[in-house]
N, CA, C, O and the ligand as a Tripos MOL2 file, in Angstrom:
@<TRIPOS>MOLECULE
protein
  249   247    63     0     0
PROTEIN
NO_CHARGES

@<TRIPOS>ATOM
      1 N          67.4970   61.6000   71.2450 N.3       1 MET1
      2 CA         67.4270   60.0660   70.8710 C.3       1 MET1
      3 C          67.4180   59.4210   72.0960 C.2       1 MET1
      4 O          68.2080   59.6680   73.0070 O.2       1 MET1
      5 N          66.4480   58.5180   72.1310 N.am      2 VAL2
      6 CA         66.1600   57.7040   73.4660 C.3       2 VAL2
      7 C          66.8920   56.1990   73.1930 C.2       2 VAL2
      8 O          66.5890   55.4200   72.2890 O.2       2 VAL2
      9 N          67.9530   56.0010   74.2370 N.am      3 MET3
     10 CA         68.5630   54.9590   74.2150 C.3       3 MET3
     11 C          68.0790   53.8310   75.2360 C.2       3 MET3
     12 O          68.6090   52.7200   75.2740 O.2       3 MET3
     13 N          67.0870   54.1960   76.0090 N.am      4 SER4
     14 CA         66.8230   53.1580   77.0530 C.3       4 SER4
     15 C          65.7750   52.2430   76.3390 C.2       4 SER4
     16 O          64.7940   52.6840   75.7410 O.2       4 SER4
     17 N          66.1120   50.8280   76.4770 N.am      5 MET5
     18 CA         65.3790   49.8720   75.8480 C.3       5 MET5
     19 C          65.0610   48.8300   76.8240 C.2       5 MET5
     20 O          65.5860   48.7800   77.9370 O.2       5 MET5
     21 N          64.1830   47.9880   76.3850 N.am      6 SER6
     22 CA         64.0510   46.9490   77.4410 C.3       6 SER6
     23 C          65.0170   45.7330   77.3030 C.2       6 SER6
     24 O          65.8840   45.7940   76.4310 O.2       6 SER6
     25 N          64.9420   44.8080   77.9760 N.am      7 ALA7
     26 CA         66.0540   43.5930   77.8090 C.3       7 ALA7
     27 C          66.6550   43.2800   76.6530 C.2       7 ALA7
     28 O          67.8120   42.8620   76.6200 O.2       7 ALA7
     29 N          65.8430   43.4730   75.4950 N.am      8 ASP8
     30 CA         66.1140   42.9440   74.1500 C.3       8 ASP8
     31 C          66.8360   44.1260   73.5390 C.2       8 ASP8
     32 O          66.3180   44.9700   72.8080 O.2       8 ASP8
     33 N          68.1220   44.0760   73.9380 N.am      9 GLN9
     34 CA         68.9710   45.2700   73.4560 C.3       9 GLN9
     35 C          69.3290   44.8360   71.8290 C.2       9 GLN9
     36 O          69.6050   43.6770   71.5190 O.2       9 GLN9
     37 N          69.2820   45.8060   70.9910 N.am     10 GLN10
     38 CA         69.6890   45.1820   69.4390 C.3      10 GLN10
     39 C          71.0450   45.8880   69.2680 C.2      10 GLN10
     40 O          71.1690   47.0740   68.9640 O.2      10 GLN10
     41 N          72.0630   45.0070   69.5030 N.am     11 ILE11
     42 CA         73.4790   45.4100   69.1770 C.3      11 ILE11
     43 C          73.9730   44.6860   67.9710 C.2      11 ILE11
     44 O          74.2540   43.4880   67.9380 O.2      11 ILE11
     45 N          74.0450   45.4710   67.0540 N.am     12 CYS12
     46 CA         74.8590   44.9490   65.5750 C.3      12 CYS12
     47 C          76.0360   43.9260   66.0310 C.2      12 CYS12
     48 O          76.9020   44.1010   66.8880 O.2      12 CYS12
     49 N          75.8120   42.8660   65.2380 N.am     13 HIS13
     50 CA         76.9990   41.9610   65.2570 C.3      13 HIS13
     51 C          78.1920   42.4570   64.6120 C.2      13 HIS13
     52 O          79.2980   42.0700   64.9890 O.2      13 HIS13
     53 N          78.0410   43.3720   63.5680 N.am     14 ILE14
     54 CA         79.2600   43.6100   62.7820 C.3      14 ILE14
     55 C          79.8410   44.9780   63.2550 C.2      14 ILE14
     56 O          81.0630   45.1010   63.1680 O.2      14 ILE14
     57 N          79.1100   46.0230   63.7460 N.am     15 CYS15
     58 CA         79.6230   47.2210   64.1950 C.3      15 CYS15
     59 C          79.5080   47.2360   65.6930 C.2      15 CYS15
     60 O          80.0900   48.1240   66.3160 O.2      15 CYS15
     61 N          78.8830   46.4270   66.2480 N.am     16 ASN16
     62 CA         78.8740   46.5300   67.7520 C.3      16 ASN16
     63 C          78.0890   47.6460   68.3440 C.2      16 ASN16
     64 O          78.2690   48.0050   69.5070 O.2      16 ASN16
     65 N          77.2710   48.1650   67.5950 N.am     17 LEU17
     66 CA         76.4500   49.4790   68.1530 C.3      17 LEU17
     67 C          75.1320   49.1070   68.3100 C.2      17 LEU17
     68 O          74.5850   48.2010   67.6800 O.2      17 LEU17
     69 N          74.5920   49.8480   69.2010 N.am     18 VAL18
     70 CA         72.9930   49.6480   69.5910 C.3      18 VAL18
     71 C          72.3480   50.4750   68.5010 C.2      18 VAL18
     72 O          72.4780   51.6990   68.4810 O.2      18 VAL18
     73 N          71.5730   49.7330   67.4920 N.am     19 CYS19
     74 CA         70.7740   50.3770   66.3920 C.3      19 CYS19
     75 C          69.4330   49.7350   66.5680 C.2      19 CYS19
     76 O          69.2920   48.5290   66.7750 O.2      19 CYS19
     77 N          68.3530   50.6890   66.4670 N.am     20 PRO20
     78 CA         67.0640   50.2760   66.7480 C.3      20 PRO20
     79 C          66.5690   49.6440   65.5420 C.2      20 PRO20
     80 O          65.7440   48.7300   65.5780 O.2      20 PRO20
     81 N          67.1870   50.2390   64.1930 N.am     21 GLU21
     82 CA         66.7670   49.4640   63.0830 C.3      21 GLU21
     83 C          67.5740   48.5250   62.4680 C.2      21 GLU21
     84 O          68.7540   48.8330   62.2930 O.2      21 GLU21
     85 N          67.0860   47.1890   62.0210 N.am     22 GLY22
     86 CA         67.8590   46.3020   61.5310 C.3      22 GLY22
     87 C          67.0810   45.0890   61.4280 C.2      22 GLY22
     88 O          65.8670   45.0010   61.6140 O.2      22 GLY22
     89 N          67.9910   44.0320   61.0710 N.am     23 VAL23
     90 CA         67.3470   42.6460   60.9180 C.3      23 VAL23
     91 C          67.9210   41.7660   61.9240 C.2      23 VAL23
     92 O          69.1170   41.7530   62.2150 O.2      23 VAL23
     93 N          66.9550   40.9770   62.4850 N.am     24 ARG24
     94 CA         67.4300   39.9650   63.6790 C.3      24 ARG24
     95 C          67.4940   38.4780   62.7630 C.2      24 ARG24
     96 O          66.6310   37.9790   62.0420 O.2      24 ARG24
     97 N          68.6520   38.0780   63.0510 N.am     25 LEU25
     98 CA         68.7850   36.5960   62.4240 C.3      25 LEU25
     99 C          68.8330   35.5610   63.7240 C.2      25 LEU25
    100 O          68.6280   35.8830   64.8950 O.2      25 LEU25
    101 N          69.1530   34.2470   63.2260 N.am     26 VAL26
    102 CA         68.9360   33.2110   64.2050 C.3      26 VAL26
    103 C          69.8430   33.5800   65.5200 C.2      26 VAL26
    104 O          69.3930   33.5630   66.6660 O.2      26 VAL26
    105 N          71.2250   33.9260   65.1640 N.am     27 GLU27
    106 CA         72.0550   33.9970   66.2580 C.3      27 GLU27
    107 C          72.5620   35.5560   66.7380 C.2      27 GLU27
    108 O          73.3700   35.8060   67.6330 O.2      27 GLU27
    109 N          71.8530   36.5030   65.8860 N.am     28 GLY28
    110 CA         72.1750   37.7070   66.5120 C.3      28 GLY28
    111 C          71.3850   38.7710   65.5270 C.2      28 GLY28
    112 O          70.3460   38.5160   64.9180 O.2      28 GLY28
    113 N          72.0630   39.9450   65.5070 N.am     29 TYR29
    114 CA         71.2820   41.2360   64.9170 C.3      29 TYR29
    115 C          72.3160   42.0160   64.2510 C.2      29 TYR29
    116 O          73.4550   42.2060   64.6780 O.2      29 TYR29
    117 N          71.7470   42.5080   63.0190 N.am     30 ILE30
    118 CA         72.5050   43.4910   61.9670 C.3      30 ILE30
    119 C          71.7820   44.5520   61.8680 C.2      30 ILE30
    120 O          70.5630   44.4530   61.7310 O.2      30 ILE30
    121 N          72.4210   45.7720   61.9200 N.am     31 CYS31
    122 CA         71.7140   47.0540   61.9260 C.3      31 CYS31
    123 C          71.7110   47.3300   60.2780 C.2      31 CYS31
    124 O          72.4570   46.7830   59.4650 O.2      31 CYS31
    125 N          70.7780   48.2240   60.0260 N.am     32 SER32
    126 CA         70.2920   48.4580   58.7650 C.3      32 SER32
    127 C          71.4930   49.2340   58.0300 C.2      32 SER32
    128 O          71.5870   49.1300   56.8080 O.2      32 SER32
    129 N          72.4330   50.0270   58.7690 N.am     33 GLU33
    130 CA         73.5650   50.7250   58.1700 C.3      33 GLU33
    131 C          74.7090   49.5990   57.6740 C.2      33 GLU33
    132 O          75.3810   49.8080   56.6640 O.2      33 GLU33
    133 N          74.8440   48.5280   58.3880 N.am     34 CYS34
    134 CA         75.5940   47.5900   57.8950 C.3      34 CYS34
    135 C          75.0140   46.7350   56.9190 C.2      34 CYS34
    136 O          75.7820   46.1110   56.1870 O.2      34 CYS34
    137 N          73.8040   46.6040   56.7890 N.am     35 LEU35
    138 CA         73.1110   46.0230   55.6990 C.3      35 LEU35
    139 C          73.3600   46.8730   54.4610 C.2      35 LEU35
    140 O          73.6330   46.3220   53.3950 O.2      35 LEU35
    141 N          73.2770   48.1450   54.5610 N.am     36 ASP36
    142 CA         73.5560   49.0090   53.3790 C.3      36 ASP36
    143 C          74.9660   48.8350   52.9600 C.2      36 ASP36
    144 O          75.2800   48.7620   51.7720 O.2      36 ASP36
    145 N          75.7780   48.7700   53.8920 N.am     37 GLU37
    146 CA         77.2630   48.6820   53.6560 C.3      37 GLU37
    147 C          77.6420   47.3750   52.7650 C.2      37 GLU37
    148 O          78.5120   47.3050   51.8970 O.2      37 GLU37
    149 N          76.7600   46.3660   53.2100 N.am     38 ILE38
    150 CA         77.1850   45.0580   52.4810 C.3      38 ILE38
    151 C          76.5530   45.0760   51.4210 C.2      38 ILE38
    152 O          77.1650   44.4790   50.5350 O.2      38 ILE38
    153 N          75.4920   45.5370   51.0700 N.am     39 SER39
    154 CA         74.7450   45.6940   49.6890 C.3      39 SER39
    155 C          75.6030   46.5530   48.8130 C.2      39 SER39
    156 O          75.6480   46.3120   47.6070 O.2      39 SER39
    157 N          76.3070   47.5660   49.3500 N.am     40 GLY40
    158 CA         76.9710   48.4630   48.5190 C.3      40 GLY40
    159 C          78.4170   48.1340   48.3450 C.2      40 GLY40
    160 O          79.1780   48.8230   47.6660 O.2      40 GLY40
    161 N          78.7700   47.0280   48.9980 N.am     41 THR41
    162 CA         80.1510   46.6120   48.8080 C.3      41 THR41
    163 C          80.1960   45.5350   47.7590 C.2      41 THR41
    164 O          79.4340   44.5720   47.6720 O.2      41 THR41
    165 N          81.2490   45.8600   46.9440 N.am     42 ASP42
    166 CA         81.4760   44.8290   45.6920 C.3      42 ASP42
    167 C          82.0340   43.5830   46.1890 C.2      42 ASP42
    168 O          82.7310   43.4900   47.1980 O.2      42 ASP42
    169 N          81.6480   42.5170   45.3350 N.am     43 VAL43
    170 CA         82.0270   41.1950   45.7180 C.3      43 VAL43
    171 C          83.5060   40.9120   45.9430 C.2      43 VAL43
    172 O          83.9750   40.1950   46.8270 O.2      43 VAL43
    173 N          84.2100   41.6270   44.9450 N.am     44 GLY44
    174 CA         85.6220   41.3950   44.9410 C.3      44 GLY44
    175 C          86.4670   42.3340   46.0700 C.2      44 GLY44
    176 O          87.6920   42.3460   46.1950 O.2      44 GLY44
    177 N          85.5540   43.0670   46.8070 N.am     45 ASP45
    178 CA         86.1580   43.7660   47.9070 C.3      45 ASP45
    179 C          86.5200   42.8550   49.0790 C.2      45 ASP45
    180 O          85.7750   41.9210   49.3760 O.2      45 ASP45
    181 N          87.7590   43.1290   49.8190 N.am     46 PRO46
    182 CA         88.0090   42.2490   50.8660 C.3      46 PRO46
    183 C          86.9100   42.4180   52.0460 C.2      46 PRO46
    184 O          86.6690   41.5180   52.8510 O.2      46 PRO46
    185 N          86.3420   43.5530   52.0490 N.am     47 LYS47
    186 CA         85.2450   43.8060   53.1250 C.3      47 LYS47
    187 C          84.0550   42.9300   53.0590 C.2      47 LYS47
    188 O          83.3570   42.6780   54.0410 O.2      47 LYS47
    189 N          83.8450   42.4680   51.8480 N.am     48 TYR48
    190 CA         82.7840   41.7000   51.5590 C.3      48 TYR48
    191 C          82.8460   40.4100   51.9430 C.2      48 TYR48
    192 O          81.8110   39.8030   52.2190 O.2      48 TYR48
    193 N          84.0640   39.8250   52.0090 N.am     49 ALA49
    194 CA         84.3710   38.4260   52.5180 C.3      49 ALA49
    195 C          84.0760   38.6070   54.0300 C.2      49 ALA49
    196 O          83.2620   37.8930   54.6150 O.2      49 ALA49
    197 N          84.7350   39.5390   54.5980 N.am     50 PHE50
    198 CA         84.5430   39.8360   56.0950 C.3      50 PHE50
    199 C          83.0180   40.0310   56.4900 C.2      50 PHE50
    200 O          82.6220   39.5430   57.5480 O.2      50 PHE50
    201 N          82.1340   40.7520   55.6430 N.am     51 TYR51
    202 CA         80.8040   40.5800   56.1560 C.3      51 TYR51
    203 C          80.1640   39.3320   55.8310 C.2      51 TYR51
    204 O          79.2130   39.0050   56.5410 O.2      51 TYR51
    205 N          80.4920   38.6150   54.9380 N.am     52 ILE52
    206 CA         79.8190   37.2150   54.7260 C.3      52 ILE52
    207 C          80.3880   36.2620   55.8510 C.2      52 ILE52
    208 O          79.6690   35.3990   56.3550 O.2      52 ILE52
    209 N          81.5750   36.4290   56.1890 N.am     53 ALA53
    210 CA         82.0170   35.6470   57.3700 C.3      53 ALA53
    211 C          81.0540   35.8950   58.5760 C.2      53 ALA53
    212 O          80.5230   35.0150   59.2540 O.2      53 ALA53
    213 N          80.9230   37.2080   58.7200 N.am     54 LYS54
    214 CA         80.1820   37.7070   59.9070 C.3      54 LYS54
    215 C          78.6800   37.1940   59.8970 C.2      54 LYS54
    216 O          78.1010   36.8910   60.9400 O.2      54 LYS54
    217 N          78.1440   37.1250   58.7510 N.am     55 LEU55
    218 CA         76.7860   36.8490   58.2700 C.3      55 LEU55
    219 C          76.7170   35.2230   58.7400 C.2      55 LEU55
    220 O          75.8990   34.7220   59.5110 O.2      55 LEU55
    221 N          77.5630   34.7200   58.2050 N.am     56 LYS56
    222 CA         77.5470   33.0620   58.4260 C.3      56 LYS56
    223 C          77.7160   32.6840   59.9340 C.2      56 LYS56
    224 O          77.2330   31.6190   60.3170 O.2      56 LYS56
    225 N          78.2740   33.3750   60.6740 N.am     57 GLU57
    226 CA         78.2940   33.1510   62.0950 C.3      57 GLU57
    227 C          77.0120   33.3440   62.7030 C.2      57 GLU57
    228 O          76.7010   32.7140   63.7130 O.2      57 GLU57
    229 N          76.1670   34.2560   62.1030 N.am     58 LEU58
    230 CA         74.9030   34.4510   62.6220 C.3      58 LEU58
    231 C          73.7810   33.4180   62.1910 C.2      58 LEU58
    232 O          72.7300   33.1530   62.7750 O.2      58 LEU58
    233 N          74.3260   32.8700   60.9240 N.am     59 TRP59
    234 CA         73.2510   31.8090   60.4120 C.3      59 TRP59
    235 C          73.5630   30.5550   61.0680 C.2      59 TRP59
    236 O          72.6350   29.7480   61.1030 O.2      59 TRP59
    237 N          74.6430   30.2160   61.5880 N.am     60 LYS60
    238 CA         75.0500   29.1360   62.0670 C.3      60 LYS60
    239 C          74.1540   28.6830   63.4300 C.2      60 LYS60
    240 O          74.6030   28.8160   64.5680 O.2      60 LYS60
    241 N          73.2780   28.3190   63.2350 N.am     61 ALA61
    242 CA         72.3440   28.0550   64.5960 C.3      61 ALA61
    243 C          72.6830   26.7940   65.1520 C.2      61 ALA61
    244 O          72.9130   25.7950   64.4690 O.2      61 ALA61
    245 N          72.7150   26.8420   66.4870 N.am     62 GLY62
    246 CA         73.2480   25.9150   67.3170 C.3      62 GLY62
    247 C          74.7220   25.4600   67.3340 C.2      62 GLY62
    248 O          75.0950   24.6060   68.1370 O.2      62 GLY62
    249 ZN         76.0070   47.6390   62.3890 Zn       63 ZN63
@<TRIPOS>BOND
     1     1     2 1
     2     2     3 1
     3     3     4 2
     4     3     5 am
     5     5     6 1
     6     6     7 1
     7     7     8 2
     8     7     9 am
     9     9    10 1
    10    10    11 1
    11    11    12 2
    12    11    13 am
    13    13    14 1
    14    14    15 1
    15    15    16 2
    16    15    17 am
    17    17    18 1
    18    18    19 1
    19    19    20 2
    20    19    21 am
    21    21    22 1
    22    22    23 1
    23    23    24 2
    24    23    25 am
    25    25    26 1
    26    26    27 1
    27    27    28 2
    28    27    29 am
    29    29    30 1
    30    30    31 1
    31    31    32 2
    32    31    33 am
    33    33    34 1
    34    34    35 1
    35    35    36 2
    36    35    37 am
    37    37    38 1
    38    38    39 1
    39    39    40 2
    40    39    41 am
    41    41    42 1
    42    42    43 1
    43    43    44 2
    44    43    45 am
    45    45    46 1
    46    46    47 1
    47    47    48 2
    48    47    49 am
    49    49    50 1
    50    50    51 1
    51    51    52 2
    52    51    53 am
    53    53    54 1
    54    54    55 1
    55    55    56 2
    56    55    57 am
    57    57    58 1
    58    58    59 1
    59    59    60 2
    60    59    61 am
    61    61    62 1
    62    62    63 1
    63    63    64 2
    64    63    65 am
    65    65    66 1
    66    66    67 1
    67    67    68 2
    68    67    69 am
    69    69    70 1
    70    70    71 1
    71    71    72 2
    72    71    73 am
    73    73    74 1
    74    74    75 1
    75    75    76 2
    76    75    77 am
    77    77    78 1
    78    78    79 1
    79    79    80 2
    80    79    81 am
    81    81    82 1
    82    82    83 1
    83    83    84 2
    84    83    85 am
    85    85    86 1
    86    86    87 1
    87    87    88 2
    88    87    89 am
    89    89    90 1
    90    90    91 1
    91    91    92 2
    92    91    93 am
    93    93    94 1
    94    94    95 1
    95    95    96 2
    96    95    97 am
    97    97    98 1
    98    98    99 1
    99    99   100 2
   100    99   101 am
   101   101   102 1
   102   102   103 1
   103   103   104 2
   104   103   105 am
   105   105   106 1
   106   106   107 1
   107   107   108 2
   108   107   109 am
   109   109   110 1
   110   110   111 1
   111   111   112 2
   112   111   113 am
   113   113   114 1
   114   114   115 1
   115   115   116 2
   116   115   117 am
   117   117   118 1
   118   118   119 1
   119   119   120 2
   120   119   121 am
   121   121   122 1
   122   122   123 1
   123   123   124 2
   124   123   125 am
   125   125   126 1
   126   126   127 1
   127   127   128 2
   128   127   129 am
   129   129   130 1
   130   130   131 1
   131   131   132 2
   132   131   133 am
   133   133   134 1
   134   134   135 1
   135   135   136 2
   136   135   137 am
   137   137   138 1
   138   138   139 1
   139   139   140 2
   140   139   141 am
   141   141   142 1
   142   142   143 1
   143   143   144 2
   144   143   145 am
   145   145   146 1
   146   146   147 1
   147   147   148 2
   148   147   149 am
   149   149   150 1
   150   150   151 1
   151   151   152 2
   152   151   153 am
   153   153   154 1
   154   154   155 1
   155   155   156 2
   156   155   157 am
   157   157   158 1
   158   158   159 1
   159   159   160 2
   160   159   161 am
   161   161   162 1
   162   162   163 1
   163   163   164 2
   164   163   165 am
   165   165   166 1
   166   166   167 1
   167   167   168 2
   168   167   169 am
   169   169   170 1
   170   170   171 1
   171   171   172 2
   172   171   173 am
   173   173   174 1
   174   174   175 1
   175   175   176 2
   176   175   177 am
   177   177   178 1
   178   178   179 1
   179   179   180 2
   180   179   181 am
   181   181   182 1
   182   182   183 1
   183   183   184 2
   184   183   185 am
   185   185   186 1
   186   186   187 1
   187   187   188 2
   188   187   189 am
   189   189   190 1
   190   190   191 1
   191   191   192 2
   192   191   193 am
   193   193   194 1
   194   194   195 1
   195   195   196 2
   196   195   197 am
   197   197   198 1
   198   198   199 1
   199   199   200 2
   200   199   201 am
   201   201   202 1
   202   202   203 1
   203   203   204 2
   204   203   205 am
   205   205   206 1
   206   206   207 1
   207   207   208 2
   208   207   209 am
   209   209   210 1
   210   210   211 1
   211   211   212 2
   212   211   213 am
   213   213   214 1
   214   214   215 1
   215   215   216 2
   216   215   217 am
   217   217   218 1
   218   218   219 1
   219   219   220 2
   220   219   221 am
   221   221   222 1
   222   222   223 1
   223   223   224 2
   224   223   225 am
   225   225   226 1
   226   226   227 1
   227   227   228 2
   228   227   229 am
   229   229   230 1
   230   230   231 1
   231   231   232 2
   232   231   233 am
   233   233   234 1
   234   234   235 1
   235   235   236 2
   236   235   237 am
   237   237   238 1
   238   238   239 1
   239   239   240 2
   240   239   241 am
   241   241   242 1
   242   242   243 1
   243   243   244 2
   244   243   245 am
   245   245   246 1
   246   246   247 1
   247   247   248 2
@<TRIPOS>SUBSTRUCTURE
     1 MET1         2 RESIDUE 1 A MET
     2 VAL2         6 RESIDUE 1 A VAL
     3 MET3        10 RESIDUE 1 A MET
     4 SER4        14 RESIDUE 1 A SER
     5 MET5        18 RESIDUE 1 A MET
     6 SER6        22 RESIDUE 1 A SER
     7 ALA7        26 RESIDUE 1 A ALA
     8 ASP8        30 RESIDUE 1 A ASP
     9 GLN9        34 RESIDUE 1 A GLN
    10 GLN10       38 RESIDUE 1 A GLN
    11 ILE11       42 RESIDUE 1 A ILE
    12 CYS12       46 RESIDUE 1 A CYS
    13 HIS13       50 RESIDUE 1 A HIS
    14 ILE14       54 RESIDUE 1 A ILE
    15 CYS15       58 RESIDUE 1 A CYS
    16 ASN16       62 RESIDUE 1 A ASN
    17 LEU17       66 RESIDUE 1 A LEU
    18 VAL18       70 RESIDUE 1 A VAL
    19 CYS19       74 RESIDUE 1 A CYS
    20 PRO20       78 RESIDUE 1 A PRO
    21 GLU21       82 RESIDUE 1 A GLU
    22 GLY22       86 RESIDUE 1 A GLY
    23 VAL23       90 RESIDUE 1 A VAL
    24 ARG24       94 RESIDUE 1 A ARG
    25 LEU25       98 RESIDUE 1 A LEU
    26 VAL26      102 RESIDUE 1 A VAL
    27 GLU27      106 RESIDUE 1 A GLU
    28 GLY28      110 RESIDUE 1 A GLY
    29 TYR29      114 RESIDUE 1 A TYR
    30 ILE30      118 RESIDUE 1 A ILE
    31 CYS31      122 RESIDUE 1 A CYS
    32 SER32      126 RESIDUE 1 A SER
    33 GLU33      130 RESIDUE 1 A GLU
    34 CYS34      134 RESIDUE 1 A CYS
    35 LEU35      138 RESIDUE 1 A LEU
    36 ASP36      142 RESIDUE 1 A ASP
    37 GLU37      146 RESIDUE 1 A GLU
    38 ILE38      150 RESIDUE 1 A ILE
    39 SER39      154 RESIDUE 1 A SER
    40 GLY40      158 RESIDUE 1 A GLY
    41 THR41      162 RESIDUE 1 A THR
    42 ASP42      166 RESIDUE 1 A ASP
    43 VAL43      170 RESIDUE 1 A VAL
    44 GLY44      174 RESIDUE 1 A GLY
    45 ASP45      178 RESIDUE 1 A ASP
    46 PRO46      182 RESIDUE 1 A PRO
    47 LYS47      186 RESIDUE 1 A LYS
    48 TYR48      190 RESIDUE 1 A TYR
    49 ALA49      194 RESIDUE 1 A ALA
    50 PHE50      198 RESIDUE 1 A PHE
    51 TYR51      202 RESIDUE 1 A TYR
    52 ILE52      206 RESIDUE 1 A ILE
    53 ALA53      210 RESIDUE 1 A ALA
    54 LYS54      214 RESIDUE 1 A LYS
    55 LEU55      218 RESIDUE 1 A LEU
    56 LYS56      222 RESIDUE 1 A LYS
    57 GLU57      226 RESIDUE 1 A GLU
    58 LEU58      230 RESIDUE 1 A LEU
    59 TRP59      234 RESIDUE 1 A TRP
    60 LYS60      238 RESIDUE 1 A LYS
    61 ALA61      242 RESIDUE 1 A ALA
    62 GLY62      246 RESIDUE 1 A GLY
    63 ZN63       249 GROUP 0 **** ****
């Protein structure tokens, strides 16, 4: 696994790991693993609220 990247490091806002695959939002980045977690989490699960709160942080531009 090659971890050397250019200046634009893709560090997931939720798990804080460097993941080459994911989605870049306005204020940050979310890896595909966390996106999978979110889509697999039930809306009634407390984790879901946590994820949504994190996502909102990223959508808050400016
Ligand atoms: Zn992640």
